[in-house]
C-alpha positions as CSV (number, residue, x, y, z in Angstrom):
1,M,81.0,-34.8,-134.5
2,A,82.3,-34.5,-138.0
3,V,82.1,-37.2,-140.6
4,A,84.6,-37.4,-143.5
5,Y,83.8,-39.9,-146.3
6,K,86.8,-41.0,-148.3
7,I,89.3,-43.3,-149.6
8,L,91.0,-44.5,-146.5
9,G,94.0,-46.4,-148.0
10,Q,95.5,-47.8,-151.1
11,T,98.2,-50.3,-151.3
12,T,99.9,-53.5,-152.6
13,A,101.5,-56.1,-150.6
14,N,104.1,-58.2,-152.4
15,A,104.2,-61.4,-150.4
16,T,104.3,-59.6,-147.1
17,Y,102.0,-57.8,-144.7
18,A,101.2,-54.1,-145.4
19,T,99.1,-51.6,-143.6
20,L,96.1,-50.6,-145.8
21,Y,94.7,-48.3,-143.0
22,T,95.4,-47.0,-139.5
23,T,92.6,-45.2,-137.6
24,P,94.1,-41.9,-136.4
25,A,94.2,-40.9,-132.8
26,S,90.9,-39.5,-131.4
27,T,89.2,-40.8,-134.4
28,S,86.7,-43.7,-135.1
29,A,86.2,-45.1,-138.6
30,V,83.7,-47.2,-140.4
31,I,85.3,-49.3,-143.3
32,S,82.4,-49.6,-145.7
33,T,84.1,-51.4,-148.6
34,V,87.5,-53.1,-149.5
35,V,88.3,-53.7,-153.1
36,I,90.9,-56.2,-154.1
37,C,92.1,-56.1,-157.7
38,N,94.3,-58.7,-159.5
39,T,95.9,-57.2,-162.5
40,A,97.8,-60.4,-163.4
41,S,96.8,-63.0,-166.0
42,T,96.8,-65.8,-163.5
43,A,94.8,-66.2,-160.3
44,K,96.3,-64.8,-157.0
45,S,95.4,-64.8,-153.3
46,F,95.0,-62.3,-150.5
47,R,94.6,-62.0,-146.8
48,I,92.9,-59.3,-144.7
49,G,93.2,-58.8,-141.0
50,V,91.9,-56.2,-138.5
51,M,94.1,-55.8,-135.5
52,A,95.4,-53.5,-132.6
53,S,99.0,-53.5,-133.8
54,A,101.0,-53.5,-137.0
55,G,102.2,-57.0,-137.2
56,T,101.0,-60.4,-138.5
57,P,97.4,-60.9,-137.9
58,G,96.4,-63.8,-135.6
59,T,93.9,-66.4,-136.4
60,S,91.0,-64.6,-134.9
61,E,91.9,-61.3,-136.6
62,F,91.5,-62.4,-140.2
63,L,88.6,-61.2,-142.3
64,A,89.9,-63.2,-145.3
65,Y,92.7,-65.8,-145.5
66,D,94.2,-67.1,-148.7
67,T,91.1,-66.0,-150.7
68,T,91.6,-66.5,-154.5
69,V,91.0,-63.5,-156.8
70,P,90.8,-64.8,-160.3
71,A,93.0,-63.5,-163.2
72,N,92.3,-59.9,-164.2
73,D,89.4,-59.6,-161.9
74,T,88.2,-57.6,-158.8
75,I,86.6,-58.7,-155.5
76,I,84.5,-56.1,-153.6
77,M,84.0,-56.8,-149.9
78,T,81.1,-54.7,-148.4
79,L,82.0,-54.8,-144.7
80,G,80.7,-52.0,-142.4
81,I,83.5,-52.7,-139.8
82,T,83.8,-50.2,-137.0
83,M,87.3,-49.4,-135.7
84,Q,88.4,-47.3,-132.7
85,A,91.5,-45.2,-132.7
86,S,94.8,-46.7,-133.4
87,R,93.6,-49.9,-135.0
88,Y,95.0,-51.5,-138.3
89,I,93.9,-53.1,-141.4
90,R,96.8,-55.3,-142.6
91,V,96.7,-56.9,-146.0
92,Y,98.8,-59.6,-147.8
93,G,98.8,-60.2,-151.6
94,S,100.5,-63.2,-153.2
95,D,102.4,-60.8,-155.4
96,A,102.6,-57.2,-156.4
97,N,99.7,-57.7,-158.8
98,V,97.2,-57.6,-156.0
99,G,96.0,-54.1,-155.0
100,F,93.8,-53.0,-152.1
101,T,91.6,-50.1,-151.6
102,A,89.6,-49.3,-148.6
103,F,86.7,-46.8,-148.6
104,G,84.9,-45.5,-145.5
105,S,84.3,-42.6,-143.1
106,E,86.3,-41.2,-140.2
107,I,84.4,-39.7,-137.3
108,T,86.1,-37.1,-135.2
């Protein structure tokens, strides 16, 4: 079993849902940390969902929903989420000033 520690994904989501990370086929993943950075001079909000398909997360799939990140600030979420193959982390930012980065490991 090989383990690769890495940046799993980086994206912005301008008032729409975007895929931050998809677990590859025949792979498991551990999402250790998600960093949410607001580069705007006003507060913004974000959402994060973990799901089986690339769509809009359902109520039970959200890890964070309309959580505020202050102006020019960063939120670091230490998660330890395990994901099987072909699962998605979907994110939403209230505008393009909200950036997301996922760190973790892939196990093949």
